VMD Tcl script that draws the C-alpha trace (Angstrom):
set ca {
  {-105.69 54.61 16.55}
  {-104.43 53.46 19.96}
  {-104.95 49.79 20.52}
  {-105.25 46.92 18.10}
  {-106.01 43.28 18.77}
  {-105.64 40.32 16.51}
  {-103.99 40.09 13.03}
  {-103.74 42.92 10.57}
  {-103.58 42.31 6.94}
  {-102.65 45.03 4.56}
  {-104.43 45.70 1.30}
  {-101.62 48.07 0.26}
  {-99.05 46.75 -2.08}
  {-95.40 46.93 -0.98}
  {-92.94 48.79 -3.16}
  {-91.20 46.16 -5.29}
  {-87.55 45.62 -4.57}
  {-85.00 43.36 -6.16}
  {-84.31 40.09 -4.38}
  {-81.18 38.14 -3.92}
  {-81.19 34.37 -3.43}
  {-82.27 33.11 0.00}
  {-79.61 32.19 2.50}
  {-78.57 28.59 2.48}
  {-79.70 26.28 5.28}
  {-77.16 26.38 8.02}
  {-76.87 30.14 8.46}
  {-75.42 33.27 6.97}
  {-71.76 34.10 6.81}
  {-69.78 37.35 6.67}
  {-69.65 37.23 2.85}
  {-73.36 36.46 2.23}
  {-74.41 40.03 1.61}
  {-76.68 42.58 3.22}
  {-79.84 40.52 3.47}
  {-81.46 37.29 2.45}
  {-84.32 38.95 0.61}
  {-83.58 42.66 -0.13}
  {-80.94 43.72 -2.51}
  {-79.24 46.64 -0.73}
  {-78.60 48.46 -4.01}
  {-82.32 48.61 -4.62}
  {-83.32 49.92 -1.19}
  {-84.06 53.62 -0.75}
  {-80.99 55.60 0.22}
  {-80.08 59.12 1.05}
  {-80.60 60.32 -2.55}
  {-84.20 59.09 -2.36}
  {-84.99 61.30 0.57}
  {-86.37 64.73 1.14}
  {-84.77 66.94 3.85}
  {-86.90 69.17 6.02}
  {-86.78 72.71 4.65}
  {-86.14 74.16 8.17}
  {-84.09 71.35 9.76}
  {-81.34 69.60 7.72}
  {-81.12 66.80 10.26}
  {-84.66 65.47 9.63}
  {-85.73 63.67 6.43}
  {-88.44 61.53 4.90}
  {-88.57 59.38 1.74}
  {-89.42 61.21 -1.45}
  {-93.08 61.44 -1.88}
  {-93.56 62.51 1.69}
  {-93.83 66.14 2.57}
  {-94.02 68.69 5.37}
  {-97.56 70.08 5.72}
  {-96.29 73.39 7.15}
  {-99.23 73.75 9.52}
  {-97.18 74.95 12.56}
  {-95.83 78.56 12.52}
  {-92.09 78.63 11.81}
  {-91.46 80.90 14.80}
  {-93.52 78.76 17.21}
  {-92.07 78.58 20.80}
  {-92.89 76.02 23.49}
  {-96.03 77.78 24.60}
  {-97.35 77.88 21.04}
  {-96.54 74.15 20.64}
  {-98.23 73.30 23.87}
  {-101.44 75.05 22.87}
  {-101.32 73.59 19.37}
  {-100.75 70.01 20.55}
  {-103.39 69.98 23.31}
  {-105.81 68.18 21.10}
  {-103.18 65.71 19.88}
  {-102.00 65.05 23.45}
  {-105.61 64.20 24.44}
  {-105.91 61.83 21.56}
  {-102.56 60.14 21.41}
  {-100.85 60.08 24.81}
  {-101.89 56.79 26.31}
  {-101.68 55.51 29.87}
  {-100.03 52.10 30.15}
  {-102.30 49.13 30.51}
  {-102.80 47.71 33.94}
  {-99.74 45.46 34.39}
  {-100.55 42.02 35.62}
  {-97.02 41.86 37.26}
  {-96.82 38.19 36.21}
  {-93.16 37.90 36.84}
  {-93.21 39.75 40.14}
  {-95.81 37.25 41.42}
  {-93.62 34.32 40.21}
  {-90.59 35.51 42.15}
  {-92.62 36.77 45.16}
  {-93.93 33.28 45.71}
  {-90.39 31.96 46.19}
  {-89.52 34.40 49.01}
  {-89.37 33.27 52.64}
  {-92.40 34.60 54.51}
  {-90.24 36.89 56.61}
  {-89.10 38.66 53.43}
  {-92.56 39.14 51.92}
  {-93.62 42.72 52.56}
  {-96.28 45.08 51.29}
  {-93.74 47.09 49.50}
  {-95.90 49.19 47.15}
  {-96.23 52.83 48.16}
  {-96.75 54.62 44.85}
  {-97.97 51.76 42.69}
  {-94.94 51.86 40.33}
  {-93.55 48.64 39.00}
  {-90.12 49.33 40.61}
  {-91.71 49.77 44.00}
  {-93.89 46.65 43.53}
  {-90.72 44.72 43.05}
  {-88.97 46.18 46.12}
  {-89.30 43.19 48.46}
  {-88.18 40.83 45.70}
  {-85.12 42.97 44.87}
  {-84.20 43.52 48.55}
  {-84.41 39.74 49.21}
  {-82.21 39.02 46.16}
  {-79.57 41.48 47.35}
  {-79.66 40.22 50.98}
  {-80.02 36.48 50.65}
  {-77.86 33.89 48.78}
  {-80.71 31.46 49.46}
  {-83.17 33.66 47.58}
  {-80.73 34.13 44.68}
  {-80.37 30.30 44.46}
  {-84.15 29.77 44.54}
  {-85.15 32.46 42.07}
  {-82.13 32.41 39.72}
  {-81.89 36.19 39.97}
  {-78.51 37.90 40.50}
  {-77.48 40.88 42.56}
  {-74.46 41.64 40.34}
  {-74.66 45.21 38.99}
  {-72.61 46.27 35.91}
  {-70.11 49.10 36.66}
  {-70.88 52.57 35.37}
  {-68.58 52.20 32.40}
  {-70.65 49.23 31.07}
  {-73.64 50.13 28.88}
  {-77.15 49.62 30.18}
  {-80.29 51.63 29.97}
  {-81.32 51.48 33.69}
  {-79.02 53.11 36.18}
  {-79.28 54.53 39.69}
  {-81.19 51.73 41.34}
  {-79.13 50.33 44.34}
  {-81.33 47.20 44.36}
  {-81.02 46.64 40.58}
  {-81.54 43.03 39.45}
  {-82.19 43.47 35.69}
  {-84.71 45.15 33.37}
  {-87.85 44.33 35.30}
  {-90.00 46.79 33.44}
  {-89.25 45.37 30.03}
  {-89.45 41.80 31.18}
  {-92.96 42.36 32.53}
  {-93.87 44.31 29.28}
  {-92.69 41.40 27.07}
  {-94.46 38.74 29.15}
  {-97.74 40.68 29.19}
  {-97.70 41.55 25.50}
  {-96.99 37.96 24.53}
  {-99.82 36.83 26.80}
  {-102.16 39.25 25.13}
  {-100.97 37.93 21.73}
  {-101.83 34.30 22.84}
  {-98.18 33.35 23.22}
  {-96.42 31.78 26.18}
  {-92.69 31.12 26.67}
  {-92.06 27.38 26.50}
  {-89.24 25.53 28.23}
  {-86.57 24.21 26.01}
  {-86.95 26.80 23.24}
  {-84.43 29.24 21.81}
  {-84.78 33.05 22.32}
  {-82.71 35.93 21.16}
  {-82.52 39.49 22.57}
  {-81.46 41.58 19.62}
  {-79.57 44.62 20.87}
  {-79.20 43.12 24.38}
  {-76.64 45.63 25.73}
  {-75.21 44.03 28.94}
  {-78.02 41.50 29.24}
  {-80.52 43.31 31.45}
  {-83.56 41.68 29.95}
  {-82.10 38.21 29.55}
  {-81.09 37.92 33.18}
  {-84.77 38.26 34.19}
  {-86.29 36.09 31.51}
  {-83.57 33.39 31.94}
  {-84.41 33.17 35.69}
  {-88.10 32.61 34.82}
  {-87.37 30.08 32.11}
  {-84.16 28.25 33.14}
  {-84.66 25.34 30.76}
  {-84.79 27.58 27.68}
  {-81.68 28.74 25.80}
  {-81.19 32.52 25.64}
  {-78.86 34.34 23.35}
  {-77.89 38.07 23.19}
  {-76.19 40.15 20.54}
  {-75.09 43.76 20.57}
  {-72.44 45.80 18.71}
  {-70.97 47.17 21.99}
  {-68.14 44.76 22.66}
  {-67.58 45.88 26.32}
  {-71.18 45.17 27.16}
  {-71.09 41.68 25.59}
  {-67.81 40.91 27.40}
  {-69.39 41.82 30.75}
  {-72.58 39.87 30.07}
  {-70.58 36.81 28.99}
  {-68.58 36.96 32.20}
  {-71.43 37.59 34.70}
  {-74.65 36.08 33.26}
  {-74.58 32.32 33.41}
  {-76.63 30.02 31.22}
  {-76.91 32.38 28.30}
  {-74.72 32.98 25.17}
  {-73.64 36.42 24.10}
  {-71.83 37.65 20.93}
  {-70.91 40.86 19.27}
  {-73.07 41.73 16.18}
  {-72.14 43.82 13.20}
  {-73.88 47.02 12.29}
  {-75.45 45.33 9.26}
  {-76.94 41.89 8.71}
  {-76.48 38.99 8.65}
  {-76.15 37.51 12.14}
  {-74.19 34.34 12.60}
  {-77.15 32.16 13.36}
  {-78.76 29.39 11.27}
  {-82.08 29.75 9.52}
  {-85.20 29.18 11.63}
  {-83.12 28.97 14.83}
  {-85.29 31.04 17.25}
  {-88.73 30.60 18.70}
  {-88.88 34.21 19.64}
  {-86.85 37.47 19.40}
  {-87.06 40.57 21.57}
  {-85.77 44.02 20.58}
  {-86.26 46.92 22.89}
  {-85.74 50.31 21.24}
  {-83.66 48.94 18.39}
  {-85.82 49.79 15.36}
  {-86.21 53.22 16.93}
  {-82.73 54.00 15.51}
  {-82.44 52.37 12.04}
  {-82.91 54.36 8.83}
  {-85.74 52.93 6.78}
  {-83.53 50.89 4.36}
  {-81.58 49.45 7.33}
  {-84.78 48.71 9.15}
  {-86.05 46.60 6.24}
  {-82.82 44.69 6.00}
  {-83.01 43.77 9.68}
  {-86.63 42.78 9.46}
  {-85.63 40.40 6.65}
  {-82.86 39.01 8.80}
  {-85.34 38.39 11.66}
  {-87.58 36.58 9.22}
  {-84.67 34.36 8.31}
  {-83.72 33.35 11.80}
  {-87.19 33.04 13.41}
  {-88.93 29.69 13.14}
  {-92.33 29.31 11.44}
  {-94.84 30.00 14.22}
  {-92.28 32.06 16.16}
  {-92.60 35.72 17.07}
  {-90.80 39.08 17.02}
  {-91.44 41.56 19.88}
  {-90.12 45.06 19.34}
  {-90.63 48.66 20.47}
  {-89.95 51.78 18.37}
  {-90.57 55.48 18.22}
  {-93.96 56.58 16.95}
  {-96.17 59.70 17.31}
  {-96.22 59.33 21.08}
  {-92.44 59.63 21.06}
  {-92.56 63.02 19.37}
  {-95.14 64.23 21.81}
  {-93.03 62.81 24.63}
  {-90.22 65.00 23.52}
  {-92.59 67.99 23.54}
  {-93.85 67.33 27.09}
  {-90.37 66.88 28.48}
  {-88.74 69.55 26.23}
  {-85.97 67.17 25.16}
  {-85.65 68.74 21.70}
  {-85.80 72.18 20.20}
  {-89.20 73.51 18.89}
  {-87.74 73.43 15.41}
  {-86.82 69.72 15.68}
  {-90.16 68.81 17.23}
  {-91.96 70.61 14.41}
  {-89.90 68.83 11.73}
  {-90.45 65.40 13.29}
  {-94.20 65.87 13.90}
  {-94.91 67.36 10.42}
  {-92.64 64.74 8.75}
  {-94.66 61.94 10.39}
  {-97.94 63.58 9.33}
  {-96.69 63.91 5.72}
  {-95.05 60.45 5.55}
  {-95.17 57.15 7.30}
  {-91.47 57.21 8.31}
  {-89.26 60.08 9.42}
  {-85.55 59.83 10.28}
  {-83.52 62.17 12.49}
  {-79.78 62.41 12.29}
  {-78.15 62.36 15.69}
  {-74.50 62.41 14.49}
  {-72.96 65.87 14.90}
  {-71.45 67.06 11.70}
  {-70.43 70.23 9.90}
  {-72.64 71.39 7.09}
  {-69.78 70.56 4.67}
  {-69.40 66.97 5.87}
  {-71.86 65.40 3.48}
  {-70.48 61.89 3.91}
  {-72.24 61.45 7.24}
  {-75.59 61.91 5.53}
  {-75.28 58.17 4.64}
  {-75.25 57.12 8.32}
  {-78.12 54.66 8.89}
  {-78.27 55.04 12.64}
  {-80.06 57.89 14.43}
  {-83.63 58.31 15.64}
  {-86.45 56.92 13.48}
  {-90.22 57.37 13.94}
  {-92.80 55.45 11.98}
  {-96.46 54.78 12.00}
  {-98.32 51.46 11.82}
  {-99.09 52.35 8.17}
  {-95.42 51.92 7.31}
  {-95.34 48.54 8.97}
  {-98.41 47.39 7.06}
  {-97.17 48.64 3.72}
  {-93.66 47.23 3.99}
  {-93.91 44.12 6.18}
  {-97.37 42.51 5.82}
  {-96.28 40.41 2.84}
  {-94.01 38.47 5.20}
  {-95.42 39.15 8.66}
  {-98.74 39.04 10.53}
  {-99.27 41.73 13.16}
  {-100.48 39.94 16.30}
  {-100.47 42.90 18.64}
  {-99.95 46.64 18.67}
  {-100.09 49.15 21.46}
  {-99.33 52.83 20.89}
  {-96.95 54.43 23.37}
  {-96.88 51.33 25.61}
  {-93.20 51.48 26.42}
  {-92.95 54.12 29.08}
  {-95.68 56.21 27.47}
  {-93.22 56.75 24.64}
  {-92.50 53.94 22.20}
  {-95.01 51.85 20.36}
  {-95.07 48.04 20.90}
  {-95.48 45.42 18.19}
  {-95.61 41.63 18.20}
  {-95.19 40.05 14.79}
  {-95.29 36.51 13.44}
  {-93.51 35.42 10.26}
  {-95.75 34.08 7.55}
  {-95.16 30.63 6.20}
  {-94.33 30.24 2.44}
}
mol new
graphics top color blue
foreach p $ca { graphics top sphere $p radius 0.5 }
foreach p [lrange $ca 0 end-1] q [lrange $ca 1 end] { graphics top cylinder $p $q radius 0.2 }
display resetview
């Protein structure tokens, strides 16, 4: 299973959960509870989970299991041989990018600044002439709406080290292309939210392309939000809490983006936040998100970013269940309180999405490992009731 087109509908029945009254029109408040549809007390918690027998930091919901198909003393060489077949089947190359946004901005450059800048075919190199012009010319900045302001090193952002940085060009192209493949186009005058926006890297690109639309960004990192508010004009930024609700009214947004956010929620927190997205997205709107899947585990193997024991636990956990959660908070074995932390690294398969979300969402688009040959990409649309 690598690429899916069109809507998915699940025949599986979702596990029944208690429901609280829907949020009143006009938006949620601090006191309105964990979610508009899920009762937090009924959601699966740490006591409903099974811990990997050989790695106490990895767990799945009860009912899942570890197949124990990989030798316990396996080293990297054993893993590499064992996964060769899986790597051939599951590691996908990215689709051919249309570079829609690069073409949009390139057309605005003075002829003297248009160069054949691609040397290795990478997206960053394809954008080199655009980025160079933005950093050199106030006229180009005014024409394109792009900015050459770079956050200082103490401000959170995922992309660092590029002296010609103008924003998250990779994700902006990925979002635009995925929406196009889903039959969706950004429309001027609509409202869009970047959920987990950090310091606004994605918004600053999309806002430049769609200046008549209103963009919002939320993130729990206050310093990143403060920087974005001071330096990215024409967008609204606010600090979000670790748990829902957000301070937005019902059906406020035409679309929401979330790059590598559901890749960190524990399953019960993930469900609460999906419900919150359903509350704030308009009927006919969309949710774009990326998250860890099987490719991500294999990505860790290829780049040796985790120990063989951890890779084994994650891989076998995802084979034996639809959702596996990895603690990333360092703790002593005696500090059991941190077992309740709902933030770490999560990995789930499309089966988990179908079983848990398809009563409220249609899956418009899915691409395995699309985000940097690592995370899976989904585009969802809320169902109307």
